N, C-alpha and C positions, 0 to 999 in steps of 0.2 A: 366651725364647731365640730365638724366631723373629725378634724385632725386631733382635737383634744380628746374626743371619745376614743379614737383608735389608740392614741398614746396611752390613755388611761387603762384601756383593756390590756395592752401589751405589758404595762407595768404591773398590773394586778396579776396577770398570768405568770409573769416572771417570779413575783414574790410567792404566789401560790405554789408554783413548782418547787421553789426552794423550801417552803414550809412542809409540803405534804409528800414529796417524793423522797423515799428513803435513800440515804447515802449522799444527799445533796448538801448536808450541813457544812462540809469544808468549803463549799463553793458559794459562800455568802456574797462574794464579790460579783457574782453573775447578776442577781437581781438588782444589786446596787448600781452596777454598771449600766444595766438596762434603764433604770430610773434616771440616772444622770444623762444618759444618751437621749432619752425621750424629752427631758427638760431642755437639753441643749438644742435639740431639733426644733422644738416648739419656739424657743427663744429666737433661734435663728430665723424661723419663718416670720415671727412678729417683727423682728428687727429689719429683715429684708423688705417686708411690706412697708414699714415706715420709711425706710430709705427710698424705696421706689416711689412712695407717695410724695415725699419731699422733692425728689428729683423731678417727678412729673409736674408738681406745682410750680417749681422754678422754671421748668421748660415752658409750661403754659403761660406763665407770666411774661417770660422773654418773648414768646411768640406773639402775645397780644401787644407788647411794646413794639415789636418789629412791625406789626401791621399798622400801629399808630404812626410810627416813623414814616412808613411808606405813604400813609395818607397825607402826612404833613408835607412830604416832598412833592407829592403830586397835586397839592391844593394851590389855589390862586394865592398870590402874595398877600392880598388883603385878608385872606381867611387863615393864614398860617398862625398868626398870633392867637386867634380864638381856638384853633385846633391844639396848639401847645398848652393853652390854659386847660382845655378839656383833658388833655393827656395827663397833666399834673394833678388835676382833680381826681382823675381815675386812679392814679397811682396812690394818692392819699387815701382813697376809699379802700383799696386793697390792703394798704398798710394798716388802716384802722381795723379792718376785719381780722387780719392776722394777729394784731395785738390785743384784740378784745378778749377779755377774760371769759365772756359768756359764749363766745363762738367756739364751735367744735372744730378741732383740727389744728388751730393755731397757725403755725407756719405753713401747714399743709391745707389750709382752709379751702383754697380754690380747687384742690384735688379731692379733699375729703367730704366737703359739703355737697348735698344734692343740688342740682340745677333744675329750675323750672322755667319754662318758656311760656309767656303770656301773649296770646294773639287775639286780635279782634278788630273790627272795623273802626274807622275814625269816630270819635265821640262815644266809644263804648264805656268810658268811665274807668278804664283800667288803672290809670295813675291815681285817680281819686280813691279807688277802692284800696290800692296798696297803701296810700298815704294814711288812710283812715282805718286800716285793718287792725291796728293795735299791735303790729309786730315790732320787734326791737331792731333798729337799724344803727349799727355802730357809726356809720358816717352817712350824711345826706348832703346833697348839693346845696350850694348857697341859696338856691331857689326853694329849698325845703323839700325837694323831691329826690328821685333817683339820680344817680350819676350818669351823665351823658356818656354813651359808649364811643369808642374810637375804632378806627380801622373797619373791620367787617361788621362791627356792632354800632356804627355811628348812627343808625336809625333805631337804636335800642337805648333804654335806660336801665342801668344796673342798680338793682335794689339788693344790697348786700345785708342780709339778716344774719342773726346768730345761728339760725337753723338751716338756712339755705341761701342759694343765690337765685334771685328772680330776674329774668330778662324780660323787660317790658318792651315789646316791639311797638313801633309806631303804627298807628292805625292804617296809614297808607301802604305800609308794607304788606298788609293782608290783601289789599285790593290792587296794588300796583307792582311793577317789575323793576323798580328802581334799585340800583346797587345790588343786583342779584349775585353777580360774580363774587363781590367782596363777602356777601353773606355766606355763600357756599364755601368760600375759603375758610371762613370762621368755623363753619360746621366741620370741615375737614380737620381743622386745628384741634377742636375739642375732641373729635373722634380719635385723633392721634394721641393726645395727652391724657384723655380720660377714656381709655379703651373699653373698660367694663360697662360704664353707663355714662356716655357723653352728656345726655340729658336724662332727667328722672321723670319728667312728665310735661304735659302741655295743658295750659289753662286757656280754654276758649271762652273769651268774654263776649257776651252778646247783649246789647242794650235792649231792654224791653220796650223803651219808647219807640225805637225804630222797628222792632219786630212786630209790635202790636198793630201798627198802622200799615204794615207792608202788605203788598199783594203777593200772590203765590209766586209770580215770576221773580219778584225781588227777594223773596225768601230763598228760592232755589239758587239765585245768583250768589247771594251771600253764603249759603251753605257750600256751594261749589268752590268759591274763592277760598274759603277757610279750609275746605278739604284739600285743595291743591297745595296750600302751604303746609298743612300737616303731613300730607303724603311726601312733599319735598323733603321735609325734615327727616321723616322716618326712612325714606329710601336712601337719603344721603348718609345717615348715621347707621343704616341697616339695623334699626331698632323697632321694637313694637312698644310704643309709649302709651301710658294711661292718659286719657284725655278727660279733663274735668270741664264740663259745660257750666259756666258761671253767668247766669242771667243778672246783669247789673241794672242799676237805675230802677229798682222795684219801687222806689219812693214816688215815681211818676205814675204809678197805677193809683187811680183815685181810691182813697180809703186806706192805703197801706200805712201811712204814718199814723192815722187816727186809730187803726186797728192795733198797732204794736207800740203805741206811744207810752203805754203803761209799763213797758219792760225796763228793767234796770240795765245798767251798762253791762253787767256780767251776762245777763240774759240776752242782751242784744248781740253778744259775741258768739252765741251758739249757732249751730248749723240749721239752716232752713232749706231742706232739700233731701236727697237720697243718694246713697252710695251703692253701686252695683257690686254684689259679692264676686270675688275672684273665682271661687270654686263653682259658681253656678251662673256663668255668664249667659244672658238672655240671647236667644237666637235672633230676635227682632228688637233692636234697641228702641225703635220708634214706638212699638206697641208697649214695651216695658216702661218707657218714659210716660206714655199716656196713662197707664195704670197707676204709676206712682204719682203723677200729677193730679189725678182724680182723688187719690188718698189725701194729698196736700190740700186740695180744695175742700174736701169733707172736713178736715181738721180746722181749716180757716172758717168754715161756716159755724162750727161749734164755738170757735173763739169769738167770732163776730156776735153771736147771740149773747155770749157772756159780756162782751164789751158794751153791747147796747144796753144791757141792764145796769151797767156801771156809769155810762155816760149820761150827762144831764142835758147837754146841748142838742137841740133838735138837728141842727146842721151836721154836727158830728155823728149823731146816730144815723142819719141818712147815709153819710159816707161809709160808716162801718157796715151798715146794712148792704150797701151796694158793692162793697169790696169783693166778696166771693163771686159776684157776677162779673165784676171787672176782671178778676183773675181768670175766671172761666173763659172770658173772651180771648185770652192769650193761648188757650190750650191748642187750638188748631195749628197756628203758625209755629209754636214751640215744638209741637210734635213733628211737623213737617221738617223743621230745621234739623232736629235730632236724627230723624229717619235718613235724611239725605247726607248728613254729616258722617254718619257711621254705616253707610250703605256698603255692603260687601262688594269686593272687586277681585276679579281673577288676575288682574295685571299687577297688583301690588299688595302691600300689607294693609289690612283693614284696621283702622284706629281702634284702640281698646276703649270702649265706653265705660269710664270708671264711675261717673255720677253726674248729677245735675243739681245746681244750687241757685237759690234766689238771694240777692243781696242788694244792699244800698250803701254807697260810700258816703253820700251827703245828700242834702235835700236842696236841690237847685232847680228852678223852673217851675212851671205850673203843671199839675196833673191834667190829663186829658181823659174825658169820659168816653171811652171807646163804645160803650153800649148805646148811650143816647146819641152819640155821633152817628153811629150806624143806623139807628132808627130814623134820625132826622134825614139822613141821606136817602133812606128807603122811601120816606114820605115826601121828600122834596121840600122840606122846610128848613129854616135856619136854626141851628142848635145854639141855645144860649143858656147853658147849664152853669150854675155857680158852684164851683168846686172848692170854694173857701179861699182864704188868704194863704199866701206862701208861708212856709215854716221859717221862723226867724232863727231857730237854734239847730245847727247842723249836727247830726248824729249818724254814726255808721251802724248798719244793721247786718247781722249774720255773715261776718267776714272772718273774725279772728279764729274761730274754731275750725272753719273750713281749711285754713292754712295749717294751723297747729295740730289739729286732730285727724285730718284726713290727708291733705296733700303731702305735708312734710313727712309723716310716718310712712307714706307709700314710696319712700325713696328706693326700695328694692323691688317695686312692682315692675318697673320697666325691664324689658328683656329684649333679647335679640329677635330680629324678625325671623319668620319661618325660613326664608331663604338663607339668612345669615346662620340660623341655627343648623339648617341642613348642611351649609358649607362648613360650619364649625364642627358639626358631627363628623363630616367627611374628613376634615383636617384632623379632628381628634382621633378618628379611626386610623388615619394615616400615621399620625404622630404616635398613637398607641402601638400601631404595627411596627413603626420604626423603633420605638422604645423597647417593644417586646423583642423585636429582632435583635436589637443591640444587646438587650439583657440576655436573650437567648445565646447570642454569640459570646457575650462575656461569661456566660455560665457554661455554654456548650463546649467552648474550647478547652477549658480545664477538664470538663467531663470527658471530652474526646481524648485529651492528653492522658487522663487517668485510665480511660478504657484502653487506649493504645498501649500505654505502658504496662497495664495489667495483662492485656492480650500478648504483648511482647514477652513478658515474663512467663506467661502460661505456655506460649509456644516454645520458649527455651526449655521449660521444664519437660514438656512433651518430647521435644527433640532429645533431651538428655535421657529420658526414660526409654525411648525407642532404641537409642544407641547403646544404652546399658544392656537392654535385652539382647541386642545383636551381639554385643561383646561377650555376654555370658554364654551364648550358644557356641557350639564347636565350630572350628574353621576360622580362617582369617576374615577380617572386616573387609567388606566391599567398599569401593569409593563412594557409591551412593549412600551407604549407611553413615558415612562420616560427613557427607555434604551438608546436612542441616546444621551440624555444630560448626563446621567451617564457615558457613555463611553467617551464622549468628556471631561468631567471634570476629569475623571481618567487619560486620556491622558495628559491633561494640567498639572495636578499635577505631573505626572511622568516627563514631560518635565521640570517643574520648579525645580524638585529635581535633575535630572540626565542630563538635557539638551535635547533640541529638536533634532530630527534626522538630520543627516548631510545635507540631501537634503531639509531641511527647514530652515537651518541657513543662513550663508553668509549675515547677516544683514537683512534678509527678514522675520524672525520669529517675530510675534507680541505677546509678552508675556503679554501685558496689558489686554488681554481678559479674563484671568483667574478669576480675582476678580469679574467682573460683571456676568460672566457665573455662577460662584460658588454661587453668591448671588441669582441669579434667580432660579437656580436649588434647592438650599436649601429652598428657599421660597415655591416652588411648593411641594417639598417633605414634608416640615414641615406642610404646610397648607392642602395639599390634602391627605397625607398618615398618617404621624405620628400624626397630629392634631386630626383627628377623633378617632384614637386609644386612645390618651390621654384623650379626652373628654369622650369616652365610659368608660374608666377606672375610671375617676372621678365620673361619674354618678353611676357606679356599686359600687364603694367604698362608696359613700354617702348613697345609698340605704342600703347597707350592714351595715354600721355603725348605721344608724338611726333605722333599724329593730332590731338590738340587743341592742340598747339603751332602747327600749320598752320591749323586752324579756330579762329581767335582769338575769333570771335563765337559759336561753337556751345557748347552745354552738354550734358553727358552726361545721359542719361535717368535716371529714378529707379532702375530696375533695374540699369543700367550703373554708376551711382554706388555702389549697395549692393555690387555684385560687386567692383568695384575697391577699395572701402574695405576689404572683408574680405581681399582679396589683399594689400593694403598692410599691414594690421594683422598678418597672419600673417608676412609677410616681415620686419617689424620684430621680431617675437617670436622668430624662429629664426635671425637673422643677427647678425653682429658687425661692427664694435664698436657697443655700445649707447650711445645718447645719454642725456644727463641728462634725467631725468623719465620715462624709459621704465620700465615696471613690471618687477619681478623675479618670475619664476614661482615662486620659493620662498616669496614673501610674498603673492602675489596668487593665491589659489585660483580665483577667478572667471576670471582670465585663463588659467590652466592648463586649466581645464575648457573654456573657449572654444576654446583651441588644440587640445585633444583632439578636440572635435567637428568642428573645421575639417579637421584631417588625415583624420579618418574619412570625412567627406563627400567630400573631394577624392579620396581613395583609392577610395571606393565608386563615384563617377562615372567615374573612370578605368578601373575594372574592368568597366564595362558597365551599372551601375545595377541596377535591380530585375529586369531581364530576365536578367542573368547571375549576380547575387549573391543568395544566399538569406539568411535572417535569421541563421542561425548564422555564416555567413562575415562578415556585417556586424558582428555582435557581436565576432568575433575581430579584425576591423579596429580596432574601438574599443579593445579590450584592448591591442593593439599600440601604437596611438597614445597611449593613456594611459601605458603604460610609457615610451615615448620622452619624453613630456612630463615625467614624473617624473624621468627621467635629466637632462633639461635643468634642472629645478628643483634637483636635487642639485648640478649644475655652478654654477648661480647662487649657491647657498648657499656653495660653496667659494670662489668668486670674491669674494663679499661679505666673507668672513673674511680672504682673502688674494688680492689682485688678481693676483698672479704665480703662483698655484697651478696655473692651467690655461693652458699656452702655446697660441698660436693654432693650431698644427698638431695639437694634441691636443683641441681644443674640438669639441663636437658641433655648434656653430653654423656657419652658412655665411657666406661673405664677403658683405657688404652691397653692393648696387648703388646707390650714392648718387644717380647720375644718374637712374635709373629712379624712385627714391623721390621725388626733387624734382619731376620732370615729373608724376608721378601726383598729388602733393599740389597742384600748381598747377591741374591740371585738375579735381580734386575740389572745390576751393574755389570754382569758378565756379558750381556747382549751387546752386539755392535750398536754403536750409537746411531749409525745411519739407518739400520733396519728399524730400530725403535722410532727414529724420527719420521721415517716414511710412513710407517703404520699410524703414527700419531697424526700426521698431516691428513691422511685419509679419514681417520676417525673424527678429527675436528671439523673437517669440511662436510662430512656426511649429514649432520642435522641441519645444515644451512639451506637445503633444498636446491643445490646447484646441479643435481644429477640431470643428465640429458638422455632423452630417448628419441626415437624417430619422430614422434608427434611434436616434441619440442623443437625439432630442427625444421621440419617441413610442414607441420600442421596436421591436425587429425582428420582432414577431409580427403587426404590422398589415400584412398582405400587400396589401390593396387600395390602400393609400396608398404611393406611390412617388415617388422623386425622384433625379435624377442630379446634382443640385447639392449644394454644401456651403457652409458659412460658415467662412471662415478664422478661426483662433483669435484673431487680433488684434481681431476684431469680435464678441466674446462678452462676456457679463457677467463670466465668470470671469477673462478677461484684464483687463477693466476694473478689477475689484476688486484683483487681485493685482499688476498691473504698469503697465497703461496709464495709469490715473488719475494716479499719481504722476509718470509721465513727462510727461503733458500739463500738470500743475501746476508743472513745473519742479523737482520734488524730485529727479529723476534728472538729475544734472549731465551725463550722457553721452547725453542724448536726441538732441542734434545731433552726436553723434560724440565720440570721446575726443580731447581736444586734443593729446595726444602723438602720435596717429596722423596728424593733419593738419598737424603741425608749427607753425611760427610763425603761419600764418594761422588755424589752429584756436585757438591761444592768444589771439590778438587778438580773434577772434569771441567767445570765451568771456568776455573781459573787458568787452565792450560790453554793458552791462546793458540799455539802452533797446532796442537792436536785438534783443537776446535776448527781451525781453518781446513785441515785435512778432512775432518768429518764432514764439513760443509761441502767440500768438493765431491766427496763420494756420495753424499746425499743428493747433490744435483744430478750426478750421473745416474743414480738409481731412479730418481724421479723422472728424468727425461726418457730413460729406457722404458719405464712403466707407462709413461704417457704415450709413447709410440705404440706399444703393445695394446694398450687400452683402446685406442682409436682403430687400430688394425682389426682387432677382434670385433669391434662394433660394426665396422664397415663390412666385414665378412658376414655378419648376421643380417644385413639388409638384403632383402630379396624383393623382387617384383613378381607378383602372381600373374601368370598368363591368363588373359580373359577367356571366357567360354561363351560363345554365341555373339551375334552381332550387336545386340542391345547392350550386353555387358561390356563388349569391346568398346563401343562408343562411349559408354559411361566411364570406362577406365581411361580412355584417351582424353576425355574431358577433364577428369581428375588430374591427370598428369600435365595438362596444358593450361590449367586454370591458375589465375593469379598473376601477379607481377612483383617479383620474378616467379617463374613457374617452378613446379616441384623439384625437378632435377637441378635447376640452377640454384634453388634454395639449399638443397643438400650439399652441393659443391661449395657454395658460398659459406655456409655454416661450418663445413669441415675446414675450409681455408681459414676462417676467422678463429676457430678454436685451435688450429695448429700453427697459428701465427702468434707467437708470444712476445710482445714488445718488451724492450728493456730500456726504461727511461735513463737518460744520462749517457747512453751509448751514442756516439757521434758517427754520422755517415761520412762518406769520402770527402765531401766538401766542407766538413766541419760543422754542419748544422745539426742541431738535435733532431732526432727522428723518433717517432712513436711506433715504428714498425721494426721487424727484425733487421739486423744490420745486413745491408746489401753491398757487396763489393764486386768489383769487376771480375775477380777470380771466381767468386761463388756463382755469378751469373754464367760465366763461361762453363764451369763444371756441370751446372744444371743442364745446359744445352747439350753437352757431351753425353750425359746420361740418358737423354731422351731418344737418341738414335739407337738403332739395333746394335747390340753389343757394347753400347756406351758405358753401361755399369762396369763391365769388366775392364774396359780401357781406363775408366776413371780410377778404379781401385789400383791398377798397375801403375799408372802415372803418378797418382798421389802418393803411392808407397815409395816410388823412386825419388820424387822431389821433396817428400816430407811435408808437403803442404796440401791444401785442398779447401773445399768449400766450408768444411766444418770448423776451420780455425787453425791456429798455429799449433795447438796442443791436441794431438789425437786422443790422448787419454782423458780429456775433459769434454763432456757433452755440454752443448749450449742450446738455447732455443732455436738456433739455426738448424740444428740436426733434426729437430721435430718438423720444422718447416720443409726441409729438404726431403725427409722421409715420405711426405705426403704430396710433394709437389707434382709427381707424376700423375697423381689422382686428381688433385684440386685444379691443376692446370687445364684439365679438360673443360671445366665449367665455371671457373672463377679466376680472377686476376687480382693481385694485390692492388690496393689503392695507389693511384699515380702520385708522383711527387707534385706538390703544389706548383703551378706555373709561375714564372717570373712576373713581376708586377707589369701590368700592361699587356700581357700575353694571354691568349685564350687557352683554356685547358685542352690537353690533347684528347682526341676521340678515343672512346673505349676500344680496347683491342678486340680483334676477331677471335672468337673462341670456338672450338669444335662443337660445344654444346648448342651453339646457334644453328649449325647445320642439322644437328639431330632434332632440335625442336621444330625446324622447318619440316622435316620428314614426318614427325608426329602430327603436325598441323595438316599436312597434305593428306595423310591417311585418314585423319579424323574427318576432314571436310568431304573427302571422296566417299567415305562410309556413310556420312550423314546424307549426302546427295543420293546414294544408292538406296538407303532406307526410305527416304522421302519419295523417290521415283525409281522403282526397281528396274523398269524397262529402259534399256539403252544406256545404263550407267555401269554395268558390270565390268566392261572392258576398262573404263577409266579407273575404277577401283583396283582392278588387277594391276594396271600400270603403276598406280601410286604405290601399291604394296611392293611390287618388284623393285621400283626405284628406291623405296625406303630400305629394303633389305640390302641392296647393293651398296647404298650410301652408308648405312650404319656399319656394315661389315668393313668397309674401307676405313671408316673413322676408328673403329676398334683396332684394326690392324696397324694403324699409324701411331698408336700410343706406345708408351714404354712397355716392354715385354712383361715386366713384373706386375703391372697393373691391368694387363689385358683381360685376364680371367675375371677380375672383379668388375671391370667396366662391361664386359660381355654379360655377366650375371645381372647387371643393372639395366643395360641398354637394350639387350637383345629380346627379352621376354615380351615387351609391348609390341615389337615389330613381328616377331615370330608368332606370338599369340594372336595378333590381329590376322595374320595370314591364315593360321589354322582355323580361326573362327569364321573368317570369310569363306574358306574352302568348305568347312562343315555347313555353313549356312547355305552356300550354293548347293551342296550335296543334299541338304534337307529340302531345299526348294525343288531340286530334281526329283527327290524321293516322293514328294507330294504330287508333283506333276506325273511321275511314273504311275502312281497309284490311280489317279483319276483318268489319265490318258491311255495307259497301257494295261495295267493289271485289271482294273474294273471292267473295261470292255472285253478283255479276254475271259474274265471270270463269268461275265454274263452270256457271252456268245459262243465260246469255244471250249472252255474248261469242261472236262468230263465227257465230251462228245467224240463221236467217231470221226476220224480214224485214230485219235490219240488214245481213246479208251475202246477196246474191242467190243465191249458190251454197251457202249453209250449210243445215244441218238446221233443221227448224222448231223455234222456241222454243215450249215449251208455254205456252198462254195463261195457265195458272195461275201459272207462274213470271213471265211477263211482267207480269201484273197485280200479283202480290205485290211486284214491284220498283217499278213505276211508278205504282201506284195512289195517288191524292192522299191519301186517308185510310187510314192503316195500312200503306201501302207502305214497303218497306225504305228507299228513297232519301229520301222526304219525311218519314218518321218520324225518320230521322237528322238531316235538315236542321232540322226543328222543334226537336229536342232539343239539337243541338250548334251548328249553323251559323247559326241564325236571327239571333242577336244580333251576330254578327261579319260576316255577309254577308246583310243584309236585302234583301227584295224590294221594289223600287219599280216598280209597274206590272207590265209583263212582263219587266223587267230586274232583275238582281241587282247590288248595289254593295257595296264594302268599307266597313264602318262604322268610325268613329273612336272608340277607347276608350283611356283612360289616356294621352291626349295623342298617340296615334299611330294611323296608319291600319292597318287589318288587312292591307293589301297587303304590309306588311313581314313578315307572318307566313304569309300564304297565297299560293299561286301564282295567277296570273291565269287559267290554264287552267281553274281551278275555276269561275270566273264563266261562262266560255263553255260549260262542260259543263252547269252548272245551267240555263242558258238553253235549251240543246238538250233537256235532260231535261224541262224545263217544257213545251216545245212538244210533246214526245211525249205527256206526260201530258194536255195539253189536247186533242189531237186524238183520242186513243184512249179517254179517260175523260170523257165528257160529264157534266155535273152530274147527280147522282142515280143514275148507273150503278153497278152493283155489280162491274163488270168491264170489260174492253175491249169497246167497242161503237161501231159506225159505222152510221149510217142515211143512206141515199141513195136517190134516185129514178133509175130506169133506163128509157130509152125506146129500143125496138128500131126501127131504121130499115130500110125495105125495100131489098133488094139484087136486082139482076138475076139471073135463073136460080135464085133461091132461093125455094122455096115455103114452107118452114116453118123457123122458128128457135125453139129452146127454151133458156131460160136458167134454171139451177137454182143456188140458194145456200142451204146449210145445210138441205137437204131441202125447200125451197120452190121451185117451178118456175113459169115463165111461158112460154106459147107465143105465137108471133106468126105469123100466116098472111097477111102482107102486107095486113092490114086498116088501119083508121085508126091513126095513131101515138098511143099513150097512155103516160103515165108510170106506172110501177109501183114501189112503195116496197119496198125490201129492207132488212133489218137483219142486219148481220154481228155475230157469227158464226152467227146463226140458231139454230134449235132443234136441229139436228144438225150441230154444228161439224165433226165428223170427216168428214161427207159432202163437205165442201169446196165447190167451184164448178165448173159445167160449161156448155158452149155446144155445142148439137147443131144441125146444119144439114142440111136435106133440100131437094132441088131436082131440076130436070129434068136429063136426061142422066146419071142415076145418081149425082147428087150426094148424098152422105151422109157427113158427117164430124162427129166429136164431139171437142171440145176440153175436157179435164177435168183439174182439179187437186184432188186429195183433201187432206184434212187441215184443221186449223184455220185455216191461212193460205192455203187454196186460192184464195180470192177474189183476193188480191193477186198470187199467182203466175199466175193466169189473166189478170189485167189486164196483167201484165208480159210475157205471150206476145204481146199485141197492141202497138199503137203509138198514141200520142196523135196524132190527125190534126188536131184543132182545139180551141182553148181560147177561152172567153169572157174578158172583162175580169175580172181578179181571180181567174181560174180557178174561177169559180163553176160553170160547166158546161164539160165537155170531152167530146170524142168519142173513143172507143176503137175501133180498127179491127183486125180480124184477117184476114189474107189466107190463103185456102186455096190453097196453091201448086200442089197437084195439079190443081185445077180452075180456077185463075186467077180466083177469085171473092173479093171483099172483103165482109166482114160488119161493120156499123157499129152501135154502141150509144152513145147519149148518156147521160152520168152527171151527176147534179146532187146534190151532198151536201146533206143537210138543214141542217147547221151550216156556218158559214163556216170554222171551224177543223176541217179534215178531214185525215186522214192522207195523202190522195192528193198534195197539193201543199203541205201545211203550213199555217201561220198566214198568213192573208191579209195581204199587204203586207209580210211579213217579208223575203222575198227578191224581187229584181227578176225574175229568170228562174229560178223554182224548177224542180227536176227532180221526176220522179215519186217518191213516197215521200220527199219532201224532209226531213222531220224525222228519218228513220231513216238516210238515206244521206249527210247532210251531215257535214262534219268536226266533231270534238269530240262525236260522238254517243256514243262509249264513255267511261265515267268514267276520269279520270286515275288512275294508280297512286299518285302522290305528290301531295299537296295542300299540303305545308308548304314554305315557301321555304328553300332551302339545306339541307334535311335529308332523310334517307332514313328513313322510318318504316314502310314496308311491305316486309318482308323475306321474305314468304311466296312460294311458287311461283306 
């Protein structure tokens, strides 16, 4: 019904919209179409349902027949005939039902009619009730009852009415388990073919004669068995079925017939019982049944009273009177049965209590007085109650309307069980979800496609607007400003070729935007990017042509020729009208790629080059240029198909400047073809990425080896193999330029075969000459940075010796590879094809000659005399062999050509011994010795020095054994690591010595001696122990350090110290010259204060006291030894400093006339020198052997004189004899450089202490 209501609403709304919405009058077909569509949909639904019902009925009929056939096959032979008869009768019954005019459904009757199941115990009177129910049965069995079932229903009788199908189960089925599997199969069958309502209800027939006399246990057992069968049906079918409780055999209740005998046939067909409302189901079916049963009893009492007044027979009156009591006696068992039959269960579906009805199908047997029977039992007497004679006329009571007005109309009451409903709801939700998802997908994809297409168009519009704003501003367009349009146009072209994305199709994609967007983009690119380039080329070509029209004898340079050639070529490719012979971009991919590169390069340069344009912008320029070129190619393709398809004003090409083209061609054809071709070779190879630098040859991990030069790609083996060789051999017809670019002159030059061969020969000569110069310049740029410090030296040596092959060997091998230019097809001496440079006996001989000293000169002289040589028969023509020979003196040091393949069965020859092997051994030796020294400094210095010395000698010998011309280059490469290592080791050793000097010499001197007396006249006395410990020859701090550390580096020659030469360098590079001066001063101090054999500082001298006027007595004391002079004979007295009591110092005491008494005294170990410094040296002998010291007593105006004569010539008073011309007193201690220098290492600070 709902579908009809919805369809009606839709139709009404459609017509209402057409009637009441303004402007809808022309669209009268819309509501009409909606109406037709609604009718068609409803008709389709009805027809589909009928077809489905008919199909289901046929399938159900087939399934029942199949079950019957299976039963016949499995039955005993003596039973098969009976089963076949039953099957035939069953088919007749179904046929009669389908052909009955009164039956609903017709052909679909088995599917369309409701099915009711009747269950009950044996003897319940089910069959009798159906036979006498008054229902119309189109076909009955020969016995006058239902048709015996077959297969799974063989324990059932089929009662086929016009209103329903009634399945009357055998009574024993209710109480026994016989044929259960076949029955369950039948239930599955009807569930399959009647999926909505396999059964429409269950009639539970309960005989009152059995129930009335049953005990409680019997009632419970009966209720339980019937409930099990009902639960079995419901659970199998997953249905909640209405259960109608029909109490049969009510005629066996005494007084029933007498009470209702006055009813007419129509009245006897009415319902006697109650139906439970569907909307208000009772929570307790037993209590509800009891209440309604009491109502029935009350009504029966009233009727009994009425009947008693009408009945004349006493016996009948008694029976009528007792009937309410007899009925009331059934109340308890009936209530118990209903309560247990419909008791709620948590394990399954509770049957639906639809109603309870009392009926009687016929009157057979004698009624039993249950009331008197129970009383007699209670009193223990025999019951002999006369209940009258049996009824002779059989009548049915209260059956017809129960079926027709209650059960059959309830065909739609049956519903799915709660579990099934929950499952169906879940399935429905899932199905709804799937349907919704499907619908969503079906609707969302077009919506997404619409949104994507709309968004795509909006993006295009936004991109166009932004680009238009940028184009309107001043200045050229940047690549990034054109990128969005380029990307959109490429997308559109891709969509046009291969189709738009799925999520932009579905009728939503707008492909008509390609042409206007392409036109706008090409307009911008043409006018803002390519146009300025073309205009610039035109201007440059015009200036170039006019200049050389005036300079008739001048010729453009190679670079100028190459530049103008490219400008002219691009001008011809992008201008119109095109001349015959000019290539089409649609057919010549190489020309299209060249034009793309050219536009990109010109745009890149115009934008500022590498300083202004990064890699991403350059790539975007290339993409833009590539797209423009492809658009030109498309235009060429259209013009090739139809010359009139592209009018001049719509063409992407620019107008051609024929005057500038002709002038440029005339100027270009003046240039030597070989110069032009060589420059073109270089320019063509340049973008290919063949350039080589030092990193490409040896790797970027060899840090000591550096170079700021590079080899242009045209002069590499890779370029030779892939491009240059065929160009020089004439295989590339465009080596001297493309004839169509140079016009008629180019065509004529291309046709002159002899001149072309001569040009090729000259081109080869120029190329090989340039090749040699290119590699020579590169090798000159390679330098090896000398290391600084041991750590850097070790790292440098590791870099140079890492890998296989090592760095030097890689350099030589790569140089050999790139200077060995193979010539395919050239045959070696034995006639076999060779993939290396041709090697002849003569060439090998001349190479060996050139290797010896003076060999180059000898080779040139002899080759000039004989007219032959290694380079070939024609000295005017250079070949790849010349390149090889030019570098053989270099590459032969570290690489050898690949050997000839050995003869079959022979082992390959061993690799030749190369000088590089010896050099690498020396690097390894120095590296390992240095590593050992750094790991264990003690005891490894000598081994390191030996390794360095050996490496220097060996490397120098290797260099000197090579060709003279290559010796400087090899020395620049090979010598720095060795020499640098030696320098670094020397400086490292010096640094170590400097640090030791600081801690072992300078710091002790600074703490104990510096600033003290006698070095500083005003300083405190330096303890003699400290002074001796520092300056003593044997075991003193200074000289012990010298002997251990400095002796080999700064040896002593006589009284002087000199820098030694080690590892090829003077120690002065490592040590400061102040160290020499200090060592000489310190040596003087040691000599004067420490005579041979002395165990400490000691000075011996003779003193002679001279007489002085007014002085009577003079006493001189030194170290506890005193000498008095009383103006007697002058005598020498020997003193030894510091004496036996050094702390006593020295003193001079004078006594004389006039009260002269004065004592000059200096205590302490240095008292002698302090006392001498109180006086003045008044006379000196030659060489300072004897000097006079005078002290003036100022208070008495008296001078005291003492002559002093040192025992040794080297004395501390005036130092080493002859060292200084005018020495001062205490010359060794007071001269400059008497203090040790803080730093002794050149250019480094190694003493950081205080």
